[in-house]
N, C-alpha and C positions, 0 to 999 in steps of 0.2 A: 494580337487581335482583340478588339474590344467586344466583350459580350454584351447582349441587351440587358438593361437592367432588370427586367423579369426574371432572368435566368438565376440572379442571386437570391431571391427571396425564398424559393423552396429549400435551397441548401441552407441558407441561414436558419430557417425555420427547423429544419431537421436537425442541425447542429445545436441550436437552442434547446430543442426537445431532448436530444440526448444527454446534455449537459443538466437539464432540469431532472431528467429521470435519474441520472448517476447521482445527483445531489440527494434526490429523495430516497434512493437505494441505500446511500451511504448513511443517511439519517436514520433509516429503517434499520439498517444493519447495527448501527451504535445503540439503537433502542432495544433491539433484541439482545445483544451483548450485555447491556446495563441490567436487563430484566433476568437474564440468566445469572449474572453475577449476584444480584439480589436473591435468586432462588437458591443459588450454591451457598451462600452464607447463611440462609434460614436452615437449609439442610444439614450443614455442618455444625451450626450452632457453637456453643462453648461447653460441651458436656465435661470436658477435661480441666475447666477452670483456665486460669491464666498463669499459674505458678507451677513449675515443675519440682520434683523432689530433689532435695539437696543431698548431695552424694559425696561431697568433699572430705576426704580423709586420707590417711596413709594405707595403701593397700599392700599386702604381703609384707607387714613391717618386720617380721622375722628376718626377711632377705638381707636387710641394711643396704648401705651405699645407695641412698635414696635418689631417685630421679624425680624431677619436678615437671608435672603435665599440666599445661593450661588450656582450657577450652574456651574459645570466643564463638559469639555468632548468635543465632536465632533460636527458635524452640526447638529444633531438632538437636542443635548443639547443647541446649539446656536439658533435652531429654523428656519433654512435654509428651505425655502419652505412655510412659513406662508405668508398669504397676507397682513398682517399689523402687526405692533409691539404686538398689544393685543392679537394676535393669536399664538405667539411663545410659546414654551414650558414653558420658565420661567414666562412669563406674566400669562398664564393659571394657572400654579401652584401656583404662589404667590396670584392670586387673589381667587383661591379656599382655599388656607390656611388661608387667612385672613378672609373669610366668614364662615369657619369651626371653627376657634379659637376666633373670634371676636376682633382680634388684628391686627393693621396695620402690613404689611410685606414689608420690604425694600429689593429689588431685586437686586443682583449683578451678572452679568453674565461674566465669563472669558472663557467660552467655545469658541473654534476657529474651524471654518470650515476646514475640512481636517485632524483633529488631529487624531493621533494613540495614544494608552495609554502612550506611552513614553513622549507625549508633556505635560501630566498632571503636571508634575514637573515644567515647565516652567509657566504654568497658575498659579500654586501656588507661584511662584516666584515673581509674580507682585503684590501680597496682601500686603498691610501695615503690619508691624510687630505686630502692636496692633489689627489688624482687628480679630474678633471672631464671625462668623456667629453661629446662633443658630442652623442650620442645612445646610448641603452641600450634593447636590444631583449630582451625578456623572453618565452620560450616555456615554458610550465609548466602542469601540470594532469593529465596523463595517469596519473602515479602516484597523484595524489589520488584519482582514480576508482578505480583498481585496489585501492587500499588503504581504500577507503570513507571518506575524509576529508569531512566535512561541507562543503557548499557555503559555508556561512557562514564557516567557519573557513579555507578556502582562499582566500576573497575577502579575509579580514581580513589575511592574510600578504602577499597580492598588494598590497593598497592600501598597507600599510607600506612595501613596496619601491618602489613608484612615489613615494610621498612622499618617501622618502629620496633617491632619485635627483634628483627635481626639486628638493630642497633643496640639492643639489650644484651646481644650475644645468643639469643635463641634460634633454634632451627625452627622452621615453620612447616606445616602440612595443611594444604587447603582441600577440603572436600567440596567440590564444585556443585553448583545448584541442582537438586534433583529434577527429574523430569515431571514437571506438573502434568503432563498429558496422561499420567497414570491415575490421577484423582478421578475416580468413579462419580462422586457426588457433584462434579462439575458437568454440565451438559455440553453437548456439541452445539455449534461450533466453537464455544469459548474454551472447551478443553483442549481442542487441537490448536488454537491460539496460544493458550498458555503453554502447552507442550513446546510449540516452536520457539516462543520468547525465553523460556527456560533454558532450552539447549542453546540459544545463541548466548545467553548470559553465562552459561557454563563454559562455552568455548573461549570467551573473553577472559573469564577468571582463570582458566588453565594458562593462557598465554601469559597474563600478568604475573601469576605465581612463579611460573618455571623461569621467566626472564629476571626476576627479581632474587632468584637463589632458593625459592621455596619448592617443595614437593607438591604435586598436585594429584588427587584421585578423582577420576570421573565417576561420580556416584551413579549417574544414569547408566553408564556402561557396567560398572561392577555390581551394583545392586538391584538396579532397575528391573532386570529380568525376574529375580525373585519376587518383587511387589507386584509385577504384572501377573505373574503365574500363580500366587499365593496372596491374593489381597486380603482374605478373611483372616490369615495369620499374621501377616507382615504389618497390617494397619490397625490402628487403635479404635476405639469405639466411635470417634468422629470420622473415621476412614479418611483422614487428612494427614494425621500425625503418624509415625511409626509406633508400633507396640513394642513390648519389651523383647519379642522374637525379631521384630524389625531393628531394633537397635542392636541386638547382638549381630545380626548380620551385617549391619552398617559398620560396626566396630571391627569385625573381623575383615571386612574390606578395607578400612583405613590401616589397619595394623602393619602390613608390609611396608608402607611409605613411612609410618612412624619409626619402625625399626631400621630402615634405611637411612632416615634423617639422623638417627642417633648413633649410626656407625655399626649397628648389629646385623646388618644385612646388605649384601653387595648388589643383588638382583632383584627386580621387582617384577610382578606379573603384569599381563595385559590390562590397561586402563590405569595404570599408574605412571606417572610422568616425573621423572627427576629433573632438577634444574637443567636448562639447556646448555649452559656453559659453567665450566668451574668457577666457584665464587669462594672468596675467603672464608674459612671456618671461623664461627664464633670462637672468642677467647674461651680457653679450657676453664671449666669449673670442676675439677676433679678428674679422675682418669677415665677415659673412653676408649673403647676398643678401636683398632684400626687406626691408630695415631692420631684420633681426634681429640 
């Protein structure tokens, strides 16, 4: 049945009005989010500078039979916010690994403050051709979220880094993207959106890591509750990066998977994810327990 022409005009007008309102609403929402992002950057500032403490050395040298630990990634991996070198993530993890294994641990940190996942290739590029760490720990993703890098692109760069490290014969442990929804200086609704985006990236990172033979640790699950419950203690002065206490908690959270990757632990707790399928072990570089 053909309707009179006049019947279409109100419908078309309403539809057009809805579209215009939606467009205005979307533009307004974007403006609000951009404004909130600027406000958050001003609130956070850069009180910590842009250089983390250097903590690279051999930990518990007297133990002997040295293990090599490589740390890659962003400002969290670099330890920005730690009050002194011994409080950085790498130092805490090296010291705890040495105590747990009874072996000295040589720490090498190539993580760079401000890095996105795309910078992992450059961090790997500075390694000597013959360098083979026993385990590489990667923590990256926060800057991908804040710079709105697509999850697929971030995952691709992480996958390339994992494959490159395993090609060197190293085990790999990935600390997935922390929950940015815990950052109190970031106002709502931006904080809620950042939290959702960071969780989406963390899920993708976990899948990529475990499928490529790496271990993954869900930092949002394992350490997120501590940061939520004790923000004044866990966060540094900028309320964005971990403090020394925050890094101690994060290193403690990563340790079970590091020990499992090295063959010193068979079971891992909740929030830790071993490779989804058995993968060929890296070629041996000295004795390891468990036939590794």
